[in-house]
N, C-alpha and C positions, 0 to 999 in steps of 0.2 A: 567528508575531511573541508572543516574551513578553511577560511582565506588566512594569509599572515595578516601579522599587523602592519606590513607596508605595503598588500595589495587593498585592506580595507583603506588605508592613509587614502593614496593615490586614488581610489574611487570617490569617494568623500570629498578629494579637490576635485575632482573632474565633475561629480553630478553637481556640486554647489555653486558654481560657473553657470548655470543654466536658469532661464525663469523657469519658474510656477515648478520645480521639481518637487517640493515637498505636497503639492497633492496630487503625486503622481503614485498608485496603488498598481504592482503587477510584478511578473517572472519573466525575464529574457532567460531562454534555453538554448545553450550554445557546444557546439563541438565541432570535430577535427571528421574528415571523412579517410582521407587520402594519407599516405606514411607522413607527407611532410610533417605535420601536427601542427599548419594553421587552422584559424576558423575560421571553417565551410560554410557553416548550416546555423543560423541563428531566428527561433520562433518567440516569437512574442505572444505574452497571454497578459493584455490588458483590456479594460471597457474601451469602449468605441471611442470616447470622447477624450479619454488618457492618452491611449495608441495614438492618437492626431497630433496631440500635444509629443508626448515623448519620440516622434519621426520627425513633425516638421521642424521642431526647434535645435534640430540636429543633435540632442542626448544620443540618439539611440544608436547613428552611425560611429559619435565619439567613444563610444561603450564599445563597441565592437571592435574600433581601433585597439583599445586600452588593454581588451581581454585576448585580442590576436597577440598582442606582445607579450600578456601575462602568459599566454600557455608555450608561446617560443621559451623565454625564460626559464620556467618548469620544466621544459624539454631539455634544455642545457645543463638544468643542475642535477637533472635524471630525478626529479620528484614524483613522487608516486600522484598520479590521479592529474597530468596535466593536461588532457584533452577533450573533456567534457565538464558542466558547468551547469549551474541555476545563479542567473545573477535576480536577487529580490528587490523590488522597490517599495518603499510604505513609509507616508507620516517621515518625509526628511531624511531614512535612514535608507540603509543600503546594507545589504549582507548576499556575500559570495559563497558558494558552496561550489566544490569538486566532488566529481561524481564519480566510480569507477568506468574505466577505459570500455568504452560501448554505449554508457547508460542514456546517453543525452536523446535518443532518439527514442527511447522507450520512456525516457520521460515526458516528453513531450508528449507523445500520443496519449497518454495517460493524463493528460493535462484537456486533451478533446470533450466537448460534450458529447460525441458519438463512442466515447472510446466503451470496450466493453469488457471487463474482466471478468466473468463467471467461466468462462471457458481456461483460462488460466489458474484460477480455485479449483477447476473438478482436477485439472493436472496436476497440480502439486497438493492435493490431497490423495492421490491416485499411487504418488510418489510414496508418500507418509504411510500407504497403507502396503504398498511392497515391502520396505524397509523395516514395517513392522511385523511381516509374515518372514522375513529373512532372521530377524531377530529372534523370536519362537522358535524356528528351527532349529538357530544356536543355541538356545537356551536346551529343546530337547534331546539335541544330539549329546550335551554335554552331562546331560542328566540319567543318560538313555544309551549309553558306549558307543555313541555315532548314531544309536535311530532317531532319525526326525520325524514319524510317523507320528508323533502324536503330539505335534506342534500344537496343535488345536487347543490342546488342556491350559497352555500356556498362557499365564493373563497379565494382556494390558493395562497395568494399574491405571487408574483415572488421572492421578498425576503426571503419570508419563504421557500419557493421550493430550492434555493441555499443555505441556514444554512442546512436542513433537510438532502439535498444530503450531502452535503459535511461534515457534523457530522460524519454521517455514515462511509462513507469513510475512516475518517482521525484517527477513532478510532482503524479502523484494521491495518494501515500503523504504526502507533505506535505501535501496540502490535506487529509486526512482522519485530523491528528494524531497521523502515525507518524513514527516516528524512521528514515530513509533512510538506508541504506549500501551502495555509499560514497555520501560526498559531497564537496564543496569541504572541509573540513577533516579527513576523514579517511578512509580506505582502504576494503577489501571487508572484511567479517566473515563468512567462511565460505563465504559463497554469490558468485557475481555481482552481485547486487542483493538486498538483502531489505528488508523492510518490520518494524519492531519494534516494540510496543507495552510503555510503560516505566510505575511509574510513581511518583510524587512522588520516591521516594529511588534512582532509575532503575535500579529492579528491574528485570529483564526477565521480562515477565508475559505477553508470547505474542507470537507470528509470523505472522502474518495472511497474510503472501506469503514466498516464498523461491522464485529464477529462479537458473539455470543456464543459461547461452548458448554454445555451441562452434560455432563456424562458422567456426574456421579449419581444424579436423580433419574431416575428412569420413567417416573410418574409421568403422566402427560401433566397436569398440573404444576408441575417443576419445571420442566420444559415450557408450558407456554408463560409461567412468570417471568423465565428469564427472552423469551421471544417479544413478550409483549413490547419488552425496552428497545427490542431492533422499530416498531412498528413506531415509535414514535422517534427515533433517528433523520437527521434530515440529512442520510450517506447518502451517496450515488449507489455506492452495494453495501449488501445485509447480508453477511453470513452467517447460518445459525447449523452448529453442528449440535447434534444429540444424539446419546444411545440407548437403542431397548435390544430386547432378548430377538426377535424372529425379525427375518425379512415383510411377511404380514403387518406385523406392528411398526416397524418403519412409513410402511405404507400408509397406514391407516394414521400415524402421527403426520405427513406430509398432507393428507386430506384436512387434517382439523387445523394446521396452522394456517391452510393455505383459504380454508372459511375465513379466518381472524385477518388473511392479509385482503382478499377481499371485500366486508364492511368497513374496514378501516380509511377514514378518508384521507390519502394522501394529497399532499400541500406541492410533492414535485415527481417528477420523476425519477423511478430510482429500479434497482434490479435488487431481487434475490435468491439466493443460493439455497435452498434446504439442503442439508447433509447429514443420513441415518445412520448409523454403525450399527452392523448388526453384529452382538457377539457370538450368536449362533454359524452366522455364514463367515465371521471375522471378514465382513468389506462393508465397505463404503456404499451406499446408493442417493442417488440425489435426485433435487427439482426443481427446476429454475422457473422465474415467475418474474415478469415483465411489469409496471405501471407504467403507462407511455403517456399519461395523462394526469392532471391534479382533479383532486374532488371526489 
């Protein structure tokens, strides 16, 4: 939830009073811990030199005081999203986004260098799998007088696969304060789904997650064509979802994609999650690969 016009005006007036504010780029993630709804925790994500200026000139403490006042005001007014948020600074601009209740701690963790998203991704795709199986059983019961034993014959169409996977990933990206594409108002950006990190002036400063989903073409060539997009993505986490028939085909595809990972000259640290759906098994399988050094 974006800040109100009055909140934006008050923030801009405060920031403009401090020297060097126009050169600062970063994020301040804040939230309440106890039931009073006051600002208890504020975590800064700035370059080292920017953070020193942000703290030493008093702007950090002044902003924390103003944000605390705003939290109290929003609580008194009964406004949704009153206790967690992200304040962005960049190119003389400020942008305040209010997050869902309790999201600030996860949002801060998601911006740390050692953040590992792979376990969460596996968990979410497992939930998608369980929901699909339940849906197939319901479809079987409807067609066969309550008999669910034929559920494996029900089809999970490719467009539904794309939608179900994207929906699960998009919701979390928004909760953590990232821009998620595609969205209701904008189409895809380079990849089938991406979480983007922007500063206050909407400069791109990071890509926490890039996703490719190839479930309409089960050929190795078609899968590798989409996977090659992820190889060159400067994203912290890269998820590849594909579909083949058998479990052995899933493993063979994993091996081939891992070979591609091995020979690609990665410029930065990143993590891959390979996810293969077996139409015969009606199940996802996973393989994780971490690139720890460039070169």
